[in-house]
C-alpha positions, 0 to 999 in steps of 0.5 A: 500500500502506498499513499498519494499525497503529492498531487493536487488536493481537493481544495486546490482543484476548486480554488485555482484556475486551470489556465492554458495557452499564453495565460497559463505560461504567464501564470507559471512563469510568475510562480517560478519567478517568486520561487527563484528570485526569493531563493536568490535573495535569501541566499544573498546572491546580490551581495556576492554580485556587489549589489545593494538591495534593501529587504523592502526592495525585494518585498516590492518585487515579491508583492507585485508577483504574488498579486499578479498570480492571485488575480490570474489564478483566483476568481473574484467569486464562485461564478467567475470562470475557472478556465480563463481570465476575465478582462478586469483581472487583467486590469488588476494584474497590470495595476499590481506592477506599480503597486509593488515596483514603485517601492522597489525603485524608490525605496532608497530615496524614501527611506531617507524621508519616511514621514514625508507625504507626497501625492505619489506616495499616497496614490501608490500606497492606496493602490497597494492597500486596495489590491492586497485587500482584494487579494485577501478577500479572494484567498482568505475570505470577506471576514478578514477584509471587513476587519481591515476596512473597519480598522482603516476607517478607525485610523482616519476618523477615530479623532471624532469618537468620544472618550477613551476611543478617540485617537490621533487626528490623521489625514488620509495621506499621512495614514496611507503613507504610514501603512505603505512605507513605515517599517512598523506597518505592512512592510514589517509583515511582508518582509517576513512573508518574502523571506522566512515564509517563502523559505519554509514554503519551498522546503515543505514543497521539496519534501512533499513533491519528492515523496517525503509526505508519503514516506512520513505517512507510511512510516506512521502506518508501519509503526502503529497500524497493527496496534489497537486503533492503529489507523487513528494512531498513525493519523496522529503521528503521520499528520503531525509529521506532515503538519510540521512541514506544511504548517497549514492545518486545512491543507494538511487535512487534505494531504493526509486525511484522504488516506487516514480518515477512510482507514479509521472509518473502516477500522470501526471509528465513528465518522465524526471521531475519525474526522476530529482526529485528523483535524486536531493532529493536523492543527498541532503540526504548527506547534511541533518543533523543529518546523513550526508555523510561520507565527513561531518565526514572528515570535522570535522576530518580535522578542529578538531571540533565536528561533531555536529558543522558541522551538525549545520552549514549545517542545514540552507543550507539543509533546503533551498535546500529542500524548493527550490525543494519542491516549484518547485514540488508544482508549477509544479503541479499547472501549469500542473493541477495535482492531488494528489494520489488516496486513493487506492494508499496511504499507510494504515494509521494504518500500516504506523504509526505502522512502523514509531513509532519505528524509531523515538526513534532510530533517537532520540538516534542518535541525543542524542549520537552525539549532547547532550553527544557528543560521537565520530561519530563512537561510536554513530553510532554503539551504535544507530545501536545496540539499534535500533535492539531491538527497531525496533523488537518491530514490530511483522514483524521484530521479525518474520523474525529476523534472515534473517534481521539480517543476511542481515544487517551484510552482507550488512555492509560488502558488502557496505564497498567496496565502502567506502574503494575504494573511500577513499583508492585511495583518500588517495594515491592522497593526499599522493602524493600531500603532499610528492611531494610538489604539494600542494604548487604549486597548492596553488601558482597557485590558489593564482595568480588566486585569485588575480584577485578576490575571485570570480574567485578562488571560481568558479575554486574550484566549477568547480574542485569539480563538474568535479572530482565528476562526475567520483567518489563518492562525498567523494573522490571528496571532499577529493581531492579538499579539500587538493588542494583548501581549504588551499588557500581559507582560506588564502584569509580570508574565514572561514575554515568551510565555505571553506570546506562546499563550496567544500563539496556542489559542490562535491555533486551536481555533482551527478545530474549535466550533463553530467556524473551524476550518480544519474540521470542515475539511476533515468532515467533508472527507469523512462525510459527516456533520462538521459541528459534531466533528468539531465538538469531538475535536474540542474534546480530543484537543482539550489539553491545548486549552489548558496548557497555555494557562499552566505555562503562564503561571509556571514556565517550567513547561517552557523549559525555563527554570531548574532542570529538576523542576522541568523534568518533574513537571514533564513527568507529572504532566504526562501522567496527568494527561493520561488520567485526563484522557481516561476521564474524558473517554470513560475507559482505562482497562475497562469502562469507568463510571461517572464517579470514577471519571470525576475522580480521574479528572481531578487527579489528572488536573492536580498532576498537570499543575507544573512544579514551581519550587517546593511551594504548594504546587508540590503538595498538589502534585503529590496529592494528585499522584496518591489519588491517581495510584489509589484509583488505578489500583482499584480499577485494576482490581475491578478489572481482574474481578470482572475477568474472573467472573466472566467464565462463571457468568457464561457457565450459568448462562 
């Protein structure tokens, strides 16, 4: 058996125009240009050629290319033609040229007088903002664009509002000039998209198009397929491995879910459970080191710390997240008396090992470049992708179809850049409005007043804001917005900056499987053929720990590997035990069914053990009490299980 995840996914088929002839050649040429020019810029080829190129100048070229690809490839509505480009999209393509290239040509002069407002800057700035908003509407949806419009109108007219919501008086010219050219606004986000975002899109495409996604999924099936509930365990592991490469939950569901969801259903899992497992596992890929979502790189940029610091801090929470899902999957299988996969459904051992072994050195190169020699994330991503091509081509299959796979890699890099540019572009506009209007200070004051009633209320507000925003936009955009609004206030209340940003990051991700608008759940439910709301509720239960862990590491950062080694190790051990107990409580099963009183007690002991150690204060006594309660519960459960097994033959004999 072999998976097939490298082709075009279902969402891509309906989303992008399939152009032929001259428009098709132009479309593909633009995608190639994004990938090739981006790789050359990240590798600093211009420096070797003794050319001075600002990051913002590359952003101008990048923005122009991506906008042109968007208007050629994505229709203005569902009724737009799917095999040809309407005249108005050609007009938008032509308008994209000055919107970005003006920045490329003029930025060396602009940077000398950023605050100067001219008619030329206003015209090209307004054009760029409108085109980015329209591209975001097509690629992401209307919700995000509506949010952008509201913020821009606030920036222009906030001085008319009463009370604390009154902002600085700004002319339209000054506002547009700031949003378009200031490094603290749209450009800041687009630089990340054009460097780090592009680099890891390229790396992910190399792995996927050259069989790495197939190899990781098949390896997970090989390791867990024959065990109890093996199809779901393989989905958890495989989707997390692929998800850490793609960084996009919905796309990851389509890539791996088309294989794992039908296998789970055939194994006996309910359809909604199968869809929920895939949605949660795919979403968790963004928090799994070594390659996390683009938002993790933004955290590193904001805090001024190496990306390796962020990845290391996220390791224990990511482990606990997947332990929680894995335990519930296993116990659900035990409760339903489900078998593993049949031998005929398993991938071939020799073929899978042949597929996997070239992937291992590729991932090793990534770990080495980021964590050992500490290259910049963008440089490390491109280097790993380039090294990965010859390594993956050690397999004959990849050499046979090399040019097709390489072409798909480069075109896929250009195509997937649309999402990241639209998300970060509009997020940058909102961030710019917040900065220039003074709204950030207003929201900070409101949050400070809220926090005066207790830090927990401030954290709950931050969590709710991250989830709500994340329901209508990619998690990277949701994080970017909430971080600029809430993170400074969290830090003012004494929370470590790293913990504050990771708190927001986690809750912007869980929105992918939190009802009512959960994009990863919608994708998984469509494959499973089940109700999205039921699937979403099940996903919420499976991912329950992702709602709890952020609160824990805010109050005790040992879960972020901050503090004495003994505290970190003990916190990890007790948290893993607590996670298993929590899974038993939620599933209602351990060795046998657990009644409702037992489930409550298991839940209490699990929560007590999840509280991370913070010195030898009261948390140590809570952990100890939870451990004692857990030991008593497990012993009583084992005794009851043995008694029921001993009584079973007698019952059958009497019958």
